[in-house]
C-alpha positions as CSV (number, residue, x, y, z in Angstrom):
1,M,19.2,-23.4,26.8
2,S,21.3,-20.3,27.7
3,N,20.9,-16.6,28.3
4,N,22.6,-14.9,25.4
5,N,22.1,-11.1,25.1
6,G,22.2,-9.2,21.8
7,R,25.2,-7.1,20.9
8,D,25.5,-3.4,21.8
9,G,23.7,-4.0,25.1
10,R,20.5,-5.2,23.5
11,A,18.5,-7.6,25.5
12,A,17.7,-11.0,23.9
13,D,14.0,-11.8,23.5
14,A,14.6,-15.3,25.0
15,V,12.9,-14.4,28.3
16,S,9.7,-15.8,26.9
17,G,9.9,-19.4,27.6
18,A,12.5,-19.0,30.4
19,V,12.1,-21.4,33.3
20,V,12.9,-20.1,36.8
21,L,13.9,-22.9,39.1
22,L,13.4,-22.5,42.9
23,R,15.4,-23.6,45.9
24,P,13.7,-26.2,48.1
25,E,13.3,-23.7,50.9
26,A,12.1,-20.9,48.6
27,D,8.9,-18.9,49.4
28,A,7.1,-19.4,46.0
29,G,4.7,-16.6,46.7
30,A,7.5,-14.1,47.3
31,V,9.3,-15.3,44.2
32,G,6.2,-14.9,42.1
33,R,5.6,-11.3,43.4
34,S,9.2,-10.4,42.6
35,L,8.8,-11.7,39.0
36,T,5.6,-9.7,38.7
37,A,7.4,-6.6,40.0
38,L,9.9,-7.0,37.1
39,G,7.0,-6.8,34.7
40,L,7.0,-10.6,33.9
41,W,4.0,-12.7,33.2
42,T,4.4,-16.2,34.6
43,R,2.6,-19.4,35.2
44,K,3.5,-22.0,37.9
45,V,4.5,-25.5,36.8
46,G,4.8,-28.4,39.2
47,T,4.2,-28.6,43.0
48,G,6.2,-28.6,46.2
49,A,9.9,-29.0,45.7
50,Q,9.4,-29.3,41.9
51,L,7.6,-25.9,41.6
52,Q,8.9,-23.7,38.8
53,F,7.8,-20.5,37.1
54,V,7.6,-20.3,33.3
55,V,7.9,-16.8,31.8
56,E,5.3,-16.1,29.1
57,P,4.5,-13.4,26.6
58,P,4.2,-10.4,26.6
59,S,7.0,-10.2,29.2
60,P,9.8,-7.8,28.5
61,P,13.4,-9.0,28.4
62,V,15.0,-9.3,31.8
63,S,18.7,-10.2,32.4
64,R,19.6,-13.5,34.0
65,A,21.4,-11.6,36.7
66,A,18.2,-9.9,37.7
67,L,16.3,-13.1,37.9
68,E,19.0,-15.0,39.8
69,A,19.2,-12.2,42.3
70,I,15.7,-12.9,43.5
71,A,15.7,-14.7,46.9
72,G,14.8,-18.3,46.5
73,V,15.8,-18.7,42.8
74,A,18.2,-21.6,42.2
75,A,18.8,-21.2,38.4
76,V,17.3,-19.7,35.3
77,L,17.0,-21.6,32.0
78,A,16.3,-19.6,28.9
79,P,16.1,-20.7,25.2
80,D,18.7,-19.6,22.7
81,S,17.6,-16.8,20.4
82,P,16.1,-18.2,17.1
83,H,17.5,-15.3,15.1
84,P,21.1,-14.8,16.2
85,R,22.2,-13.1,13.0
86,L,19.5,-10.5,13.3
87,D,20.4,-10.0,17.0
88,A,24.0,-9.3,15.9
89,Q,23.1,-6.8,13.2
90,P,24.5,-3.3,13.9
91,R,22.1,-0.7,15.4
92,T,22.9,1.7,12.6
93,L,23.1,0.7,8.9
94,S,24.6,2.5,6.0
95,I,22.7,2.0,2.8
96,A,23.5,4.0,-0.4
97,G,25.4,6.4,1.8
98,V,22.4,7.0,4.1
99,R,22.5,6.0,7.8
100,L,19.4,4.3,9.2
101,G,18.9,3.7,12.9
102,M,17.7,5.2,16.1
103,G,19.5,8.4,16.9
104,E,20.1,9.1,13.2
105,T,18.1,11.6,11.1
106,P,14.9,9.8,10.1
107,V,14.8,9.1,6.4
108,L,12.0,9.6,3.9
109,L,11.4,7.0,1.2
110,A,8.8,8.4,-1.1
111,G,7.3,7.8,-4.6
112,P,4.4,6.2,-6.4
113,C,2.9,2.8,-5.6
114,A,3.6,1.9,-9.3
115,V,6.0,3.3,-11.8
116,E,3.7,4.2,-14.7
117,S,5.8,6.1,-17.2
118,V,9.2,7.8,-17.7
119,E,7.6,11.2,-17.3
120,Q,5.7,10.3,-14.1
121,V,8.7,8.9,-12.3
122,E,10.9,11.8,-13.4
123,R,8.3,14.4,-12.0
124,T,8.0,12.4,-8.8
125,A,11.7,12.0,-8.2
126,R,12.1,15.8,-8.6
127,A,9.3,16.4,-6.1
128,V,10.3,14.0,-3.4
129,K,13.9,15.1,-3.6
130,A,12.7,18.7,-3.0
131,A,10.7,17.5,0.0
132,G,13.8,15.9,1.6
133,A,13.5,12.3,0.5
134,T,16.7,10.2,0.3
135,F,15.1,7.2,-1.5
136,L,12.8,7.0,-4.4
137,R,10.2,4.2,-3.9
138,G,8.1,2.7,-6.6
139,G,6.9,-0.6,-7.9
140,A,8.0,-2.0,-11.3
141,Y,6.5,-5.4,-10.4
142,K,3.2,-5.2,-8.6
143,P,1.8,-8.3,-6.8
144,R,-1.9,-7.4,-6.7
145,T,-4.8,-9.2,-5.0
146,S,-6.8,-9.2,-8.2
147,P,-5.2,-10.6,-11.4
148,H,-7.2,-8.0,-13.3
149,S,-5.4,-5.1,-11.6
150,F,-2.3,-3.3,-13.0
151,Q,0.7,-5.6,-12.5
152,G,3.4,-3.1,-13.3
153,H,5.7,-2.5,-16.3
154,G,8.4,-4.8,-15.1
155,A,12.0,-4.6,-16.2
156,E,11.4,-1.5,-18.3
157,A,10.1,0.4,-15.3
158,L,13.2,-0.6,-13.2
159,Q,15.3,1.3,-15.7
160,W,13.1,4.4,-15.7
161,M,13.2,4.5,-11.9
162,A,16.9,4.0,-11.6
163,Q,17.7,6.7,-14.2
164,A,15.3,9.2,-12.5
165,A,16.8,8.4,-9.1
166,R,20.4,8.9,-10.3
167,R,19.5,12.2,-11.9
168,H,18.2,13.5,-8.6
169,G,20.7,12.0,-6.2
170,L,18.3,9.5,-4.7
171,G,18.6,5.8,-3.7
172,V,16.2,3.3,-5.1
173,V,13.9,1.0,-3.1
174,T,11.7,-1.3,-5.2
175,E,10.0,-4.6,-4.7
176,V,11.1,-8.0,-6.0
177,T,8.2,-10.4,-6.4
178,G,9.8,-13.5,-8.0
179,E,13.0,-15.4,-7.4
180,H,13.9,-15.3,-11.1
181,D,13.8,-11.5,-11.0
182,A,16.0,-11.0,-8.0
183,E,19.3,-10.4,-9.9
184,R,17.6,-7.9,-12.2
185,V,16.0,-6.0,-9.4
186,A,19.3,-6.0,-7.5
187,E,21.1,-4.4,-10.5
188,H,18.7,-1.4,-10.3
189,S,18.1,-0.9,-6.6
190,D,19.9,0.1,-3.5
191,L,17.4,-1.4,-1.1
192,M,15.4,-4.5,-2.3
193,Q,11.9,-4.7,-1.0
194,V,10.2,-8.0,-0.1
195,G,6.5,-7.3,0.2
196,A,4.0,-8.3,2.8
197,R,2.5,-11.0,0.6
198,N,5.9,-12.6,0.2
199,M,7.3,-12.3,3.7
200,Q,7.4,-16.1,4.1
201,D,8.1,-17.0,0.5
202,F,11.3,-18.7,1.6
203,A,12.6,-19.5,-1.9
204,L,12.3,-15.8,-2.7
205,L,14.0,-14.9,0.5
206,R,16.9,-17.1,-0.4
207,A,17.2,-15.7,-3.9
208,V,17.1,-12.1,-2.6
209,G,19.7,-12.9,0.1
210,R,22.0,-14.3,-2.5
211,T,22.1,-11.0,-4.3
212,H,24.0,-9.6,-1.3
213,R,21.9,-6.4,-1.3
214,P,20.3,-4.7,1.7
215,V,16.6,-5.6,2.1
216,L,13.5,-3.8,3.2
217,L,11.3,-6.6,4.6
218,K,7.6,-5.7,5.0
219,R,5.6,-7.5,7.7
220,G,2.9,-10.0,6.5
221,F,-0.7,-9.1,7.0
222,A,-1.1,-11.6,9.8
223,A,2.5,-12.3,10.8
224,T,3.7,-12.2,14.4
225,V,6.7,-10.2,15.3
226,Q,8.6,-13.4,15.9
227,E,7.7,-14.7,12.4
228,W,8.7,-11.4,10.9
229,M,12.1,-11.5,12.6
230,L,12.6,-15.1,11.5
231,A,12.0,-14.1,7.9
232,A,14.7,-11.5,8.3
233,E,17.0,-14.2,9.7
234,H,16.3,-16.2,6.5
235,L,17.6,-13.3,4.4
236,L,20.7,-12.8,6.5
237,V,21.5,-16.5,6.5
238,A,21.1,-16.5,2.7
239,G,23.7,-13.7,2.3
240,A,21.9,-10.3,2.7
241,P,24.2,-7.9,4.4
242,S,21.5,-6.2,6.4
243,V,17.7,-6.0,6.8
244,V,15.5,-3.0,7.5
245,L,12.1,-4.0,8.9
246,C,8.9,-2.3,7.6
247,E,5.7,-2.1,9.5
248,R,2.8,-1.6,7.1
249,G,-0.2,-2.8,9.2
250,V,-1.9,-6.1,10.0
251,R,-5.4,-7.3,9.4
252,S,-8.0,-6.2,11.8
253,F,-11.7,-6.5,12.4
254,D,-12.3,-2.8,11.7
255,A,-12.7,-1.6,8.1
256,S,-12.4,2.1,8.9
257,T,-8.7,1.8,7.9
258,R,-7.2,-0.5,5.4
259,F,-5.0,-2.2,8.0
260,L,-4.1,-1.7,11.7
261,L,-0.8,0.0,12.2
262,D,1.0,-1.9,15.0
263,L,3.1,0.8,16.7
264,A,3.8,-1.5,19.7
265,A,5.8,-3.7,17.3
266,V,7.7,-0.7,16.1
267,A,8.6,0.3,19.6
268,Q,9.5,-3.2,20.6
269,L,11.8,-3.7,17.6
270,A,13.4,-0.3,17.9
271,H,13.8,0.1,21.6
272,V,14.2,-3.5,22.8
273,H,16.0,-5.2,19.9
274,G,17.8,-2.1,18.5
275,L,16.7,-2.8,15.0
276,P,16.0,-0.3,12.2
277,V,12.3,-0.1,11.5
278,V,10.6,1.9,8.7
279,V,6.8,2.6,8.9
280,D,4.5,2.7,5.9
281,P,1.4,4.8,7.0
282,S,0.1,4.8,3.4
283,H,-0.7,1.1,3.2
284,A,-1.5,0.9,6.9
285,T,-4.5,3.3,6.6
286,G,-5.4,3.5,2.9
287,R,-6.4,7.1,3.6
288,R,-4.2,10.1,2.8
289,D,-5.8,12.2,5.6
290,L,-4.3,9.8,8.2
291,V,-0.8,9.5,6.7
292,L,0.7,12.5,8.4
293,P,-0.8,11.8,11.9
294,L,0.5,8.3,11.8
295,A,3.9,9.4,10.5
296,R,4.2,11.5,13.6
297,A,3.2,8.6,15.8
298,A,5.7,6.3,14.0
299,L,8.6,8.6,14.7
300,A,7.6,8.9,18.3
301,A,7.5,5.1,18.6
302,G,11.1,4.8,17.3
303,A,10.8,4.4,13.5
304,C,14.0,5.4,11.7
305,G,12.1,6.3,8.5
306,L,8.9,6.7,6.7
307,L,7.8,5.0,3.5
308,I,5.2,7.3,1.8
309,E,3.2,6.9,-1.4
310,V,3.2,10.0,-3.6
311,H,1.4,10.7,-6.9
312,D,1.0,13.9,-8.8
313,D,-2.4,12.9,-10.1
314,P,-4.0,10.4,-7.7
315,G,-7.2,10.3,-9.6
316,R,-5.4,8.8,-12.5
317,A,-3.1,6.5,-10.5
318,L,-3.0,2.9,-11.8
319,S,-2.8,1.6,-8.2
320,D,-3.6,2.8,-4.7
321,G,-4.6,6.4,-5.7
322,P,-6.8,7.0,-2.6
323,Q,-3.9,6.7,-0.2
324,A,-1.3,8.7,-2.2
325,L,-0.2,12.1,-1.1
326,L,0.2,14.9,-3.6
327,P,3.8,16.1,-3.8
328,H,3.1,19.4,-2.0
329,E,1.6,17.4,0.9
330,L,5.1,16.1,1.8
331,A,6.1,19.6,3.0
332,P,5.0,19.0,6.6
333,L,7.2,16.0,6.8
334,T,10.4,18.0,6.7
335,P,10.0,19.5,10.3
336,L,8.7,16.1,11.4
337,L,11.8,14.3,10.4
338,T,14.0,17.0,12.0
339,A,12.1,16.8,15.2
340,G,12.3,13.0,15.1
341,A,16.1,13.2,14.9
342,S,16.3,15.5,17.9
343,Q,14.0,13.4,20.0
344,A,15.8,10.2,19.2
345,A,19.3,11.6,19.9
């Protein structure tokens, strides 16, 4: 056990599980109160001279120096970080010439859920570029819950998307769903997306990492923040140069929205770990009327970008039409992104 801190002044998340050892003469009650004053949740272990405090979630990171400065503390033991490569990732990434990170201008990644035709993706690329997008998003391969739903046009759609993006000066973000498709998707994308359903498909993560492309990693429906970060670590160990995390909502008991958008996780990853986080309010809510309010909330929480679904005829969309914005509905995002940049600076 050690007390390693992340680079660039980021605090390690290893405080959870830390053990605070007391001196024989220590006032355990006073030590406990000091730990609480630092915002830590603790439980006592042992009795008498063997009494210790174990720090538990949801405690924030606190430096070893701050803990050892408490009167009566003899030593602090903390576990090594389980994701050292993610901890060492730079605060700001450069992908396809676009900078992503807190303090940078927030980015807009926009486009259809599924690439349906050459004409559709061309119209969409033109519209999202005019709205200020820097990346064209769209699915060539669509992992759907039902095998009877539209599964995408595959390799052909990758080419349509890449060509439209190049014509309009956009980067490409698209999902890879199978390890055998990883190289093909890498050839046509600037940011390879691993979807929520595949967040812990470790064979896929290794295949994606071996392409040496930046990755947009979506959080699984029921994944903890730690599991999500460890999936990112898998990608980095396999060779990915960088990982952007994407919060898209987790399962909830309430069906009024499609998923529950976890903005606490966004704030934790951005402000505590210094990691680039993109938020997908389209999938989180499944309702186009809530996309813009949650886009505002995401930027306030520390998101460095927004992943928005756009379709010029949602009624005819082959997937996720009810949550897609019309192109003109992106217009309010331009001042939102500008405001987000000034607030984060």
